[in-house]
All heavy atoms as a GROMACS GRO file, in nm:
protein
  570
    1MET      N    1  -0.593   1.328   7.666
    1MET     CA    2  -0.654   1.221   7.589
    1MET      C    3  -0.755   1.149   7.676
    1MET      O    4  -0.726   1.113   7.789
    1MET     CB    5  -0.548   1.124   7.539
    1MET     CG    6  -0.456   1.184   7.438
    1MET     SD    7  -0.349   1.071   7.346
    1MET     CE    8  -0.300   0.952   7.464
    2GLU      N    9  -0.869   1.128   7.620
    2GLU     CA   10  -0.975   1.059   7.691
    2GLU      C   11  -0.991   0.921   7.632
    2GLU      O   12  -1.010   0.905   7.513
    2GLU     CB   13  -1.106   1.136   7.678
    2GLU     CG   14  -1.098   1.275   7.736
    2GLU     CD   15  -1.223   1.355   7.704
    2GLU    OE1   16  -1.318   1.298   7.646
    2GLU    OE2   17  -1.224   1.473   7.736
    3GLY      N   18  -0.982   0.821   7.715
    3GLY     CA   19  -1.002   0.686   7.668
    3GLY      C   20  -0.899   0.639   7.566
    3GLY      O   21  -0.927   0.550   7.487
    4GLY      N   22  -0.781   0.700   7.564
    4GLY     CA   23  -0.677   0.660   7.472
    4GLY      C   24  -0.695   0.711   7.330
    4GLY      O   25  -0.617   0.679   7.243
    5ARG      N   26  -0.798   0.789   7.302
    5ARG     CA   27  -0.821   0.842   7.167
    5ARG      C   28  -0.777   0.987   7.161
    5ARG      O   29  -0.801   1.064   7.252
    5ARG     CB   30  -0.969   0.832   7.131
    5ARG     CG   31  -1.015   0.688   7.121
    5ARG     CD   32  -1.156   0.679   7.078
    5ARG     NE   33  -1.170   0.734   6.944
    5ARG     CZ   34  -1.285   0.758   6.888
    5ARG    NH1   35  -1.397   0.735   6.951
    5ARG    NH2   36  -1.291   0.809   6.765
    6ARG      N   37  -0.714   1.023   7.051
    6ARG     CA   38  -0.671   1.161   7.032
    6ARG      C   39  -0.788   1.244   6.986
    6ARG      O   40  -0.868   1.201   6.904
    6ARG     CB   41  -0.559   1.167   6.929
    6ARG     CG   42  -0.440   1.082   6.969
    6ARG     CD   43  -0.341   1.080   6.859
    6ARG     NE   44  -0.237   1.175   6.893
    6ARG     CZ   45  -0.137   1.206   6.815
    6ARG    NH1   46  -0.128   1.152   6.697
    6ARG    NH2   47  -0.046   1.291   6.853
    7ARG      N   48  -0.800   1.366   7.036
    7ARG     CA   49  -0.911   1.452   7.000
    7ARG      C   50  -0.859   1.592   6.966
    7ARG      O   51  -0.757   1.634   7.015
    7ARG     CB   52  -1.012   1.462   7.114
    7ARG     CG   53  -1.076   1.328   7.146
    7ARG     CD   54  -1.177   1.342   7.257
    7ARG     NE   55  -1.228   1.213   7.294
    7ARG     CZ   56  -1.333   1.156   7.237
    7ARG    NH1   57  -1.396   1.217   7.141
    7ARG    NH2   58  -1.376   1.039   7.276
    8LEU      N   59  -0.931   1.661   6.883
    8LEU     CA   60  -0.896   1.795   6.841
    8LEU      C   61  -1.015   1.885   6.868
    8LEU      O   62  -1.128   1.848   6.839
    8LEU     CB   63  -0.863   1.795   6.691
    8LEU     CG   64  -0.840   1.930   6.625
    8LEU    CD1   65  -0.708   1.988   6.673
    8LEU    CD2   66  -0.838   1.914   6.475
    9ARG      N   67  -0.992   2.002   6.924
    9ARG     CA   68  -1.101   2.096   6.949
    9ARG      C   69  -1.098   2.205   6.844
    9ARG      O   70  -0.995   2.262   6.815
    9ARG     CB   71  -1.088   2.159   7.087
    9ARG     CG   72  -1.120   2.063   7.196
    9ARG     CD   73  -1.164   2.139   7.321
    9ARG     NE   74  -1.195   2.045   7.426
    9ARG     CZ   75  -1.315   1.993   7.445
    9ARG    NH1   76  -1.414   2.027   7.366
    9ARG    NH2   77  -1.337   1.907   7.540
   10ARG      N   78  -1.214   2.233   6.787
   10ARG     CA   79  -1.229   2.343   6.693
   10ARG      C   80  -1.244   2.473   6.770
   10ARG      O   81  -1.261   2.473   6.892
   10ARG     CB   82  -1.353   2.324   6.607
   10ARG     CG   83  -1.342   2.218   6.503
   10ARG     CD   84  -1.465   2.221   6.420
   10ARG     NE   85  -1.458   2.125   6.311
   10ARG     CZ   86  -1.560   2.096   6.234
   10ARG    NH1   87  -1.675   2.155   6.252
   10ARG    NH2   88  -1.547   2.009   6.138
   11ALA      N   89  -1.243   2.584   6.697
   11ALA     CA   90  -1.259   2.715   6.760
   11ALA      C   91  -1.394   2.727   6.828
   11ALA      O   92  -1.408   2.796   6.929
   11ALA     CB   93  -1.241   2.825   6.657
   12ASP      N   94  -1.497   2.660   6.775
   12ASP     CA   95  -1.630   2.668   6.837
   12ASP      C   96  -1.646   2.566   6.949
   12ASP      O   97  -1.756   2.543   6.998
   12ASP     CB   98  -1.740   2.651   6.732
   12ASP     CG   99  -1.735   2.514   6.665
   12ASP    OD1  100  -1.648   2.432   6.699
   12ASP    OD2  101  -1.820   2.489   6.577
   13ASN      N  102  -1.535   2.505   6.994
   13ASN     CA  103  -1.527   2.413   7.106
   13ASN      C  104  -1.587   2.276   7.076
   13ASN      O  105  -1.604   2.196   7.166
   13ASN     CB  106  -1.590   2.472   7.233
   13ASN     CG  107  -1.517   2.426   7.356
   13ASN    OD1  108  -1.400   2.390   7.349
   13ASN    ND2  109  -1.584   2.426   7.469
   14SER      N  110  -1.622   2.248   6.950
   14SER     CA  111  -1.668   2.114   6.917
   14SER      C  112  -1.547   2.022   6.903
   14SER      O  113  -1.438   2.066   6.871
   14SER     CB  114  -1.750   2.114   6.788
   14SER     OG  115  -1.671   2.157   6.680
   15VAL      N  116  -1.566   1.896   6.932
   15VAL     CA  117  -1.456   1.800   6.931
   15VAL      C  118  -1.456   1.721   6.802
   15VAL      O  119  -1.560   1.674   6.757
   15VAL     CB  120  -1.467   1.704   7.052
   15VAL    CG1  121  -1.359   1.598   7.046
   15VAL    CG2  122  -1.459   1.780   7.181
   16VAL      N  123  -1.339   1.708   6.742
   16VAL     CA  124  -1.322   1.629   6.620
   16VAL      C  125  -1.226   1.516   6.655
   16VAL      O  126  -1.121   1.540   6.712
   16VAL     CB  127  -1.263   1.716   6.507
   16VAL    CG1  128  -1.242   1.632   6.383
   16VAL    CG2  129  -1.352   1.834   6.480
   17ALA      N  130  -1.261   1.394   6.621
   17ALA     CA  131  -1.174   1.280   6.651
   17ALA      C  132  -1.148   1.201   6.525
   17ALA      O  133  -1.219   1.214   6.426
   17ALA     CB  134  -1.240   1.192   6.756
   18GLY      N  135  -1.046   1.117   6.529
   18GLY     CA  136  -1.020   1.025   6.420
   18GLY      C  137  -0.948   1.087   6.303
   18GLY      O  138  -0.828   1.108   6.308
   19LYS      N  139  -1.020   1.117   6.194
   19LYS     CA  140  -0.957   1.159   6.070
   19LYS      C  141  -0.889   1.295   6.077
   19LYS      O  142  -0.820   1.334   5.985
   19LYS     CB  143  -1.059   1.160   5.956
   19LYS     CG  144  -1.165   1.268   5.967
   19LYS     CD  145  -1.256   1.264   5.847
   19LYS     CE  146  -1.360   1.373   5.855
   19LYS     NZ  147  -1.443   1.378   5.737
   20ALA      N  148  -0.907   1.368   6.186
   20ALA     CA  149  -0.849   1.502   6.198
   20ALA      C  150  -0.697   1.498   6.210
   20ALA      O  151  -0.631   1.594   6.174
   20ALA     CB  152  -0.908   1.574   6.318
   21TRP      N  153  -0.641   1.389   6.257
   21TRP     CA  154  -0.497   1.384   6.276
   21TRP      C  155  -0.427   1.366   6.143
   21TRP      O  156  -0.463   1.281   6.063
   21TRP     CB  157  -0.458   1.277   6.377
   21TRP     CG  158  -0.514   1.316   6.508
   21TRP    CD1  159  -0.626   1.266   6.566
   21TRP    CD2  160  -0.468   1.420   6.592
   21TRP    NE1  161  -0.652   1.332   6.682
   21TRP    CE2  162  -0.557   1.428   6.702
   21TRP    CE3  163  -0.361   1.509   6.587
   21TRP    CZ2  164  -0.540   1.521   6.804
   21TRP    CZ3  165  -0.345   1.600   6.690
   21TRP    CH2  166  -0.433   1.605   6.796
   22GLY      N  167  -0.331   1.451   6.117
   22GLY     CA  168  -0.260   1.451   5.990
   22GLY      C  169  -0.314   1.555   5.895
   22GLY      O  170  -0.259   1.576   5.789
   23VAL      N  171  -0.423   1.622   5.932
   23VAL     CA  172  -0.483   1.727   5.851
   23VAL      C  173  -0.441   1.861   5.909
   23VAL      O  174  -0.446   1.881   6.030
   23VAL     CB  175  -0.637   1.715   5.850
   23VAL    CG1  176  -0.700   1.831   5.777
   23VAL    CG2  177  -0.679   1.583   5.789
   24ASN      N  178  -0.399   1.953   5.824
   24ASN     CA  179  -0.355   2.083   5.869
   24ASN      C  180  -0.439   2.191   5.803
   24ASN      O  181  -0.428   2.212   5.682
   24ASN     CB  182  -0.207   2.103   5.836
   24ASN     CG  183  -0.151   2.231   5.889
   24ASN    OD1  184  -0.223   2.315   5.942
   24ASN    ND2  185  -0.022   2.248   5.875
   25ILE      N  186  -0.522   2.260   5.880
   25ILE     CA  187  -0.610   2.363   5.822
   25ILE      C  188  -0.532   2.487   5.781
   25ILE      O  189  -0.583   2.569   5.707
   25ILE     CB  190  -0.725   2.403   5.917
   25ILE    CG1  191  -0.672   2.464   6.045
   25ILE    CG2  192  -0.814   2.284   5.944
   25ILE    CD1  193  -0.780   2.525   6.133
   26TYR      N  194  -0.408   2.499   5.826
   26TYR     CA  195  -0.326   2.614   5.789
   26TYR      C  196  -0.246   2.590   5.662
   26TYR      O  197  -0.175   2.678   5.616
   26TYR     CB  198  -0.232   2.652   5.903
   26TYR     CG  199  -0.308   2.699   6.025
   26TYR    CD1  200  -0.325   2.617   6.134
   26TYR    CD2  201  -0.366   2.825   6.027
   26TYR    CE1  202  -0.397   2.659   6.244
   26TYR    CE2  203  -0.437   2.868   6.135
   26TYR     CZ  204  -0.453   2.784   6.244
   26TYR     OH  205  -0.525   2.827   6.352
   27ASP      N  206  -0.256   2.472   5.603
   27ASP     CA  207  -0.188   2.443   5.478
   27ASP      C  208  -0.272   2.499   5.364
   27ASP      O  209  -0.370   2.440   5.322
   27ASP     CB  210  -0.168   2.293   5.461
   27ASP     CG  211  -0.092   2.259   5.334
   27ASP    OD1  212  -0.042   2.352   5.267
   27ASP    OD2  213  -0.082   2.140   5.302
   28ILE      N  214  -0.232   2.614   5.313
   28ILE     CA  215  -0.308   2.681   5.206
   28ILE      C  216  -0.237   2.667   5.072
   28ILE      O  217  -0.270   2.736   4.977
   28ILE     CB  218  -0.333   2.829   5.240
   28ILE    CG1  219  -0.203   2.903   5.270
   28ILE    CG2  220  -0.431   2.842   5.355
   28ILE    CD1  221  -0.218   3.051   5.294
   29GLY      N  222  -0.141   2.577   5.065
   29GLY     CA  223  -0.068   2.553   4.941
   29GLY      C  224   0.062   2.631   4.935
   29GLY      O  225   0.075   2.738   4.996
   30TRP      N  226   0.159   2.578   4.862
   30TRP     CA  227   0.291   2.641   4.863
   30TRP      C  228   0.290   2.779   4.798
   30TRP      O  229   0.362   2.869   4.840
   30TRP     CB  230   0.395   2.549   4.800
   30TRP     CG  231   0.385   2.535   4.652
   30TRP    CD1  232   0.313   2.441   4.584
   30TRP    CD2  233   0.447   2.618   4.554
   30TRP    NE1  234   0.328   2.460   4.449
   30TRP    CE2  235   0.410   2.568   4.426
   30TRP    CE3  236   0.531   2.728   4.559
   30TRP    CZ2  237   0.452   2.626   4.308
   30TRP    CZ3  238   0.574   2.784   4.441
   30TRP    CH2  239   0.535   2.734   4.318
   31LYS      N  240   0.208   2.798   4.695
   31LYS     CA  241   0.206   2.930   4.629
   31LYS      C  242   0.150   3.037   4.721
   31LYS      O  243   0.205   3.147   4.730
   31LYS     CB  244   0.124   2.924   4.500
   31LYS     CG  245   0.192   2.850   4.388
   31LYS     CD  246   0.107   2.853   4.263
   31LYS     CE  247   0.173   2.776   4.152
   31LYS     NZ  248   0.093   2.774   4.030
   32GLU      N  249   0.040   3.006   4.788
   32GLU     CA  250  -0.020   3.105   4.878
   32GLU      C  251   0.068   3.126   5.001
   32GLU      O  252   0.079   3.238   5.052
   32GLU     CB  253  -0.161   3.062   4.919
   32GLU     CG  254  -0.235   3.165   5.000
   32GLU     CD  255  -0.257   3.298   4.929
   32GLU    OE1  256  -0.259   3.302   4.805
   32GLU    OE2  257  -0.273   3.399   5.001
   33ASN      N  258   0.134   3.022   5.051
   33ASN     CA  259   0.229   3.038   5.162
   33ASN      C  260   0.343   3.131   5.122
   33ASN      O  261   0.383   3.220   5.198
   33ASN     CB  262   0.287   2.903   5.205
   33ASN     CG  263   0.191   2.822   5.288
   33ASN    OD1  264   0.097   2.875   5.344
   33ASN    ND2  265   0.214   2.693   5.292
   34TRP      N  266   0.397   3.112   5.001
   34TRP     CA  267   0.504   3.199   4.951
   34TRP      C  268   0.457   3.343   4.943
   34TRP      O  269   0.526   3.435   4.984
   34TRP     CB  270   0.550   3.149   4.814
   34TRP     CG  271   0.661   3.231   4.755
   34TRP    CD1  272   0.646   3.340   4.675
   34TRP    CD2  273   0.801   3.215   4.774
   34TRP    NE1  274   0.768   3.391   4.640
   34TRP    CE2  275   0.866   3.316   4.700
   34TRP    CE3  276   0.878   3.124   4.844
   34TRP    CZ2  277   1.003   3.328   4.696
   34TRP    CZ3  278   1.015   3.137   4.839
   34TRP    CH2  279   1.076   3.237   4.766
   35ARG      N  280   0.335   3.365   4.890
   35ARG     CA  281   0.280   3.499   4.877
   35ARG      C  282   0.260   3.564   5.014
   35ARG      O  283   0.283   3.683   5.032
   35ARG     CB  284   0.148   3.495   4.801
   35ARG     CG  285   0.101   3.630   4.754
   35ARG     CD  286  -0.026   3.618   4.671
   35ARG     NE  287  -0.144   3.597   4.752
   35ARG     CZ  288  -0.207   3.693   4.819
   35ARG    NH1  289  -0.164   3.816   4.814
   35ARG    NH2  290  -0.314   3.667   4.890
   36GLN      N  291   0.218   3.486   5.113
   36GLN     CA  292   0.200   3.540   5.248
   36GLN      C  293   0.331   3.588   5.308
   36GLN      O  294   0.335   3.688   5.377
   36GLN     CB  295   0.138   3.433   5.340
   36GLN     CG  296  -0.006   3.402   5.311
   36GLN     CD  297  -0.097   3.516   5.352
   36GLN    OE1  298  -0.081   3.576   5.458
   36GLN    NE2  299  -0.191   3.547   5.266
   37VAL      N  300   0.438   3.516   5.280
   37VAL     CA  301   0.569   3.551   5.336
   37VAL      C  302   0.638   3.660   5.255
   37VAL      O  303   0.689   3.758   5.310
   37VAL     CB  304   0.660   3.426   5.345
   37VAL    CG1  305   0.801   3.464   5.385
   37VAL    CG2  306   0.601   3.326   5.442
   38MET      N  307   0.638   3.645   5.123
   38MET     CA  308   0.716   3.734   5.037
   38MET      C  309   0.638   3.857   4.990
   38MET      O  310   0.699   3.954   4.947
   38MET     CB  311   0.768   3.658   4.915
   38MET     CG  312   0.858   3.541   4.951
   38MET     SD  313   1.003   3.591   5.044
   38MET     CE  314   1.098   3.666   4.916
   39GLY      N  315   0.505   3.853   4.996
   39GLY     CA  316   0.425   3.966   4.949
   39GLY      C  317   0.362   3.936   4.814
   39GLY      O  318   0.397   3.839   4.748
   40ALA      N  319   0.272   4.022   4.773
   40ALA     CA  320   0.195   3.999   4.651
   40ALA      C  321   0.268   4.043   4.524
   40ALA      O  322   0.241   3.992   4.417
   40ALA     CB  323   0.061   4.070   4.660
   41ASP      N  324   0.362   4.134   4.536
   41ASP     CA  325   0.430   4.189   4.418
   41ASP      C  326   0.567   4.123   4.397
   41ASP      O  327   0.660   4.147   4.475
   41ASP     CB  328   0.448   4.340   4.435
   41ASP     CG  329   0.504   4.408   4.311
   41ASP    OD1  330   0.523   4.339   4.209
   41ASP    OD2  331   0.525   4.530   4.317
   42PRO      N  332   0.582   4.040   4.294
   42PRO     CA  333   0.709   3.969   4.271
   42PRO      C  334   0.828   4.062   4.251
   42PRO      O  335   0.941   4.024   4.280
   42PRO     CB  336   0.684   3.888   4.144
   42PRO     CG  337   0.537   3.880   4.129
   42PRO     CD  338   0.481   4.001   4.195
   43ARG      N  339   0.805   4.184   4.205
   43ARG     CA  340   0.917   4.277   4.185
   43ARG      C  341   0.980   4.319   4.317
   43ARG      O  342   1.095   4.362   4.320
   43ARG     CB  343   0.868   4.402   4.110
   43ARG     CG  344   0.819   4.369   3.969
   43ARG     CD  345   0.757   4.489   3.905
   43ARG     NE  346   0.636   4.522   3.981
   43ARG     CZ  347   0.558   4.625   3.959
   43ARG    NH1  348   0.586   4.710   3.863
   43ARG    NH2  349   0.451   4.645   4.030
   44GLN      N  350   0.911   4.304   4.427
   44GLN     CA  351   0.963   4.346   4.557
   44GLN      C  352   1.014   4.230   4.642
   44GLN      O  353   1.061   4.252   4.753
   44GLN     CB  354   0.854   4.421   4.635
   44GLN     CG  355   0.812   4.548   4.568
   44GLN     CD  356   0.701   4.617   4.646
   44GLN    OE1  357   0.646   4.563   4.741
   44GLN    NE2  358   0.667   4.737   4.604
   45TRP      N  359   1.006   4.108   4.592
   45TRP     CA  360   1.043   3.993   4.673
   45TRP      C  361   1.187   3.995   4.721
   45TRP      O  362   1.216   3.949   4.831
   45TRP     CB  363   1.021   3.864   4.595
   45TRP     CG  364   0.876   3.827   4.581
   45TRP    CD1  365   0.769   3.886   4.642
   45TRP    CD2  366   0.823   3.723   4.500
   45TRP    NE1  367   0.654   3.826   4.604
   45TRP    CE2  368   0.683   3.725   4.516
   45TRP    CE3  369   0.879   3.630   4.415
   45TRP    CZ2  370   0.600   3.635   4.452
   45TRP    CZ3  371   0.796   3.541   4.350
   45TRP    CH2  372   0.659   3.544   4.369
   46PHE      N  373   1.278   4.046   4.643
   46PHE     CA  374   1.419   4.038   4.681
   46PHE      C  375   1.478   4.173   4.720
   46PHE      O  376   1.599   4.188   4.730
   46PHE     CB  377   1.498   3.972   4.567
   46PHE     CG  378   1.445   3.834   4.538
   46PHE    CD1  379   1.365   3.810   4.428
   46PHE    CD2  380   1.471   3.730   4.625
   46PHE    CE1  381   1.314   3.683   4.402
   46PHE    CE2  382   1.421   3.602   4.601
   46PHE     CZ  383   1.342   3.579   4.490
   47LEU      N  384   1.390   4.268   4.746
   47LEU     CA  385   1.433   4.398   4.798
   47LEU      C  386   1.425   4.393   4.950
   47LEU      O  387   1.337   4.328   5.005
   47LEU     CB  388   1.344   4.510   4.744
   47LEU     CG  389   1.346   4.530   4.593
   47LEU    CD1  390   1.244   4.636   4.555
   47LEU    CD2  391   1.484   4.569   4.545
   48PRO      N  392   1.513   4.462   5.019
   48PRO     CA  393   1.513   4.457   5.166
   48PRO      C  394   1.404   4.546   5.228
   48PRO      O  395   1.432   4.637   5.306
   48PRO     CB  396   1.654   4.506   5.202
   48PRO     CG  397   1.691   4.595   5.090
   48PRO     CD  398   1.627   4.537   4.967
   49ILE      N  399   1.278   4.520   5.190
   49ILE     CA  400   1.166   4.594   5.247
   49ILE      C  401   1.061   4.495   5.296
   49ILE      O  402   1.056   4.381   5.251
   49ILE     CB  403   1.103   4.692   5.144
   49ILE    CG1  404   1.060   4.617   5.018
   49ILE    CG2  405   1.199   4.802   5.107
   49ILE    CD1  406   0.988   4.703   4.917
   50ASP      N  407   0.980   4.538   5.390
   50ASP     CA  408   0.876   4.451   5.446
   50ASP      C  409   0.759   4.444   5.349
   50ASP      O  410   0.688   4.542   5.330
   50ASP     CB  411   0.831   4.505   5.581
   50ASP     CG  412   0.727   4.415   5.646
   50ASP    OD1  413   0.723   4.295   5.612
   50ASP    OD2  414   0.652   4.466   5.730
   51THR      N  415   0.741   4.328   5.287
   51THR     CA  416   0.632   4.310   5.192
   51THR      C  417   0.537   4.198   5.232
   51THR      O  418   0.444   4.168   5.159
   51THR     CB  419   0.687   4.279   5.052
   51THR    OG1  420   0.763   4.159   5.058
   51THR    CG2  421   0.772   4.393   4.998
   52SER      N  422   0.560   4.135   5.348
   52SER     CA  423   0.476   4.022   5.386
   52SER      C  424   0.334   4.068   5.416
   52SER      O  425   0.310   4.181   5.458
   52SER     CB  426   0.535   3.949   5.506
   52SER     OG  427   0.539   4.035   5.617
   53LEU      N  428   0.241   3.978   5.392
   53LEU     CA  429   0.100   4.005   5.417
   53LEU      C  430   0.065   3.961   5.558
   53LEU      O  431   0.125   3.870   5.612
   53LEU     CB  432   0.013   3.931   5.316
   53LEU     CG  433   0.046   3.956   5.168
   53LEU    CD1  434  -0.039   3.866   5.080
   53LEU    CD2  435   0.023   4.100   5.133
   54GLY      N  436  -0.032   4.021   5.618
   54GLY     CA  437  -0.078   3.979   5.750
   54GLY      C  438  -0.008   4.054   5.861
   54GLY      O  439   0.083   4.134   5.841
   55ASP      N  440  -0.055   4.026   5.983
   55ASP     CA  441  -0.003   4.096   6.101
   55ASP      C  442   0.083   4.007   6.190
   55ASP      O  443   0.138   4.053   6.290
   55ASP     CB  444  -0.118   4.153   6.182
   55ASP     CG  445  -0.219   4.047   6.227
   55ASP    OD1  446  -0.192   3.927   6.209
   55ASP    OD2  447  -0.324   4.086   6.281
   56GLY      N  448   0.096   3.879   6.158
   56GLY     CA  449   0.176   3.788   6.239
   56GLY      C  450   0.101   3.726   6.355
   56GLY      O  451   0.156   3.642   6.427
   57PHE      N  452  -0.023   3.763   6.376
   57PHE     CA  453  -0.103   3.709   6.486
   57PHE      C  454  -0.221   3.627   6.437
   57PHE      O  455  -0.271   3.542   6.508
   57PHE     CB  456  -0.154   3.822   6.576
   57PHE     CG  457  -0.044   3.892   6.648
   57PHE    CD1  458  -0.001   4.015   6.605
   57PHE    CD2  459   0.018   3.835   6.758
   57PHE    CE1  460   0.101   4.082   6.670
   57PHE    CE2  461   0.120   3.900   6.823
   57PHE     CZ  462   0.162   4.024   6.779
   58SER      N  463  -0.269   3.655   6.318
   58SER     CA  464  -0.379   3.577   6.261
   58SER      C  465  -0.332   3.524   6.126
   58SER      O  466  -0.256   3.590   6.055
   58SER     CB  467  -0.504   3.665   6.244
   58SER     OG  468  -0.476   3.776   6.162
   59PHE      N  469  -0.380   3.405   6.092
   59PHE     CA  470  -0.330   3.338   5.974
   59PHE      C  471  -0.446   3.284   5.891
   59PHE      O  472  -0.546   3.240   5.946
   59PHE     CB  473  -0.236   3.223   6.014
   59PHE     CG  474  -0.123   3.269   6.100
   59PHE    CD1  475  -0.131   3.257   6.237
   59PHE    CD2  476  -0.012   3.327   6.045
   59PHE    CE1  477  -0.028   3.302   6.318
   59PHE    CE2  478   0.092   3.372   6.124
   59PHE     CZ  479   0.084   3.359   6.261
   60PRO      N  480  -0.432   3.286   5.758
   60PRO     CA  481  -0.538   3.232   5.674
   60PRO      C  482  -0.546   3.080   5.690
   60PRO      O  483  -0.446   3.014   5.716
   60PRO     CB  484  -0.496   3.270   5.533
   60PRO     CG  485  -0.349   3.288   5.540
   60PRO     CD  486  -0.320   3.337   5.679
   61ILE      N  487  -0.667   3.027   5.678
   61ILE     CA  488  -0.684   2.884   5.687
   61ILE      C  489  -0.754   2.833   5.561
   61ILE      O  490  -0.816   2.909   5.488
   61ILE     CB  491  -0.764   2.841   5.812
   61ILE    CG1  492  -0.908   2.892   5.806
   61ILE    CG2  493  -0.696   2.886   5.938
   61ILE    CD1  494  -0.995   2.838   5.916
   62ASP      N  495  -0.743   2.705   5.538
   62ASP     CA  496  -0.811   2.639   5.428
   62ASP      C  497  -0.950   2.601   5.478
   62ASP      O  498  -0.968   2.504   5.551
   62ASP     CB  499  -0.732   2.515   5.385
   62ASP     CG  500  -0.794   2.442   5.268
   62ASP    OD1  501  -0.896   2.490   5.215
   62ASP    OD2  502  -0.739   2.338   5.230
   63TRP      N  503  -1.049   2.680   5.441
   63TRP     CA  504  -1.185   2.660   5.491
   63TRP      C  505  -1.246   2.529   5.446
   63TRP      O  506  -1.325   2.468   5.518
   63TRP     CB  507  -1.274   2.778   5.452
   63TRP     CG  508  -1.242   2.899   5.532
   63TRP    CD1  509  -1.169   3.007   5.492
   63TRP    CD2  510  -1.276   2.922   5.669
   63TRP    NE1  511  -1.157   3.096   5.595
   63TRP    CE2  512  -1.222   3.048   5.705
   63TRP    CE3  513  -1.346   2.851   5.764
   63TRP    CZ2  514  -1.237   3.102   5.832
   63TRP    CZ3  515  -1.361   2.905   5.891
   63TRP    CH2  516  -1.307   3.028   5.923
   64LYS      N  517  -1.209   2.482   5.327
   64LYS     CA  518  -1.262   2.354   5.280
   64LYS      C  519  -1.218   2.241   5.373
   64LYS      O  520  -1.299   2.159   5.415
   64LYS     CB  521  -1.217   2.326   5.138
   64LYS     CG  522  -1.274   2.196   5.083
   64LYS     CD  523  -1.217   2.164   4.947
   64LYS     CE  524  -1.268   2.034   4.892
   64LYS     NZ  525  -1.260   1.921   4.981
   65THR      N  526  -1.090   2.239   5.409
   65THR     CA  527  -1.040   2.138   5.501
   65THR      C  528  -1.106   2.153   5.637
   65THR      O  529  -1.143   2.054   5.700
   65THR     CB  530  -0.886   2.150   5.516
   65THR    OG1  531  -0.828   2.134   5.387
   65THR    CG2  532  -0.831   2.044   5.609
   66TYR      N  533  -1.122   2.274   5.684
   66TYR     CA  534  -1.185   2.298   5.814
   66TYR      C  535  -1.327   2.242   5.817
   66TYR      O  536  -1.366   2.174   5.910
   66TYR     CB  537  -1.187   2.448   5.844
   66TYR     CG  538  -1.254   2.484   5.974
   66TYR    CD1  539  -1.185   2.471   6.093
   66TYR    CD2  540  -1.384   2.530   5.978
   66TYR    CE1  541  -1.245   2.503   6.214
   66TYR    CE2  542  -1.446   2.563   6.096
   66TYR     CZ  543  -1.376   2.549   6.215
   66TYR     OH  544  -1.436   2.580   6.333
   67HIS      N  545  -1.404   2.267   5.712
   67HIS     CA  546  -1.543   2.220   5.708
   67HIS      C  547  -1.551   2.069   5.685
   67HIS      O  548  -1.649   2.006   5.726
   67HIS     CB  549  -1.622   2.295   5.603
   67HIS     CG  550  -1.648   2.437   5.642
   67HIS    ND1  551  -1.724   2.474   5.750
   67HIS    CD2  552  -1.604   2.553   5.588
   67HIS    CE1  553  -1.728   2.604   5.761
   67HIS    NE2  554  -1.654   2.656   5.663
   68ASP      N  555  -1.449   2.010   5.621
   68ASP     CA  556  -1.447   1.866   5.600
   68ASP      C  557  -1.420   1.789   5.729
   68ASP      O  558  -1.450   1.671   5.737
   68ASP     CB  559  -1.343   1.826   5.496
   68ASP     CG  560  -1.384   1.864   5.355
   68ASP    OD1  561  -1.504   1.898   5.335
   68ASP    OD2  562  -1.299   1.861   5.265
   69LEU      N  563  -1.362   1.857   5.828
   69LEU     CA  564  -1.337   1.790   5.955
   69LEU      C  565  -1.469   1.760   6.021
   69LEU      O  566  -1.495   1.677   6.092
   69LEU     CB  567  -1.252   1.876   6.048
   69LEU     CG  568  -1.108   1.896   6.004
   69LEU    CD1  569  -1.039   1.992   6.099
   69LEU    CD2  570  -1.034   1.765   6.002
   0.00000   0.00000   0.00000
């Protein structure tokens, strides 16, 4: 922390201060979060097979929130 103010760094190394705290760019809504974990096909949600989307290393972000920062 510099000067007692909290700061957030974006991926492009620009600094965002103030309103950024309390905002989560990874919050894509409960429905999309559920789909990311359970998979796109509801018929397979409760079968013991891997249906999750993604690779576990990269995650979708809410671009509108990111650009509003």
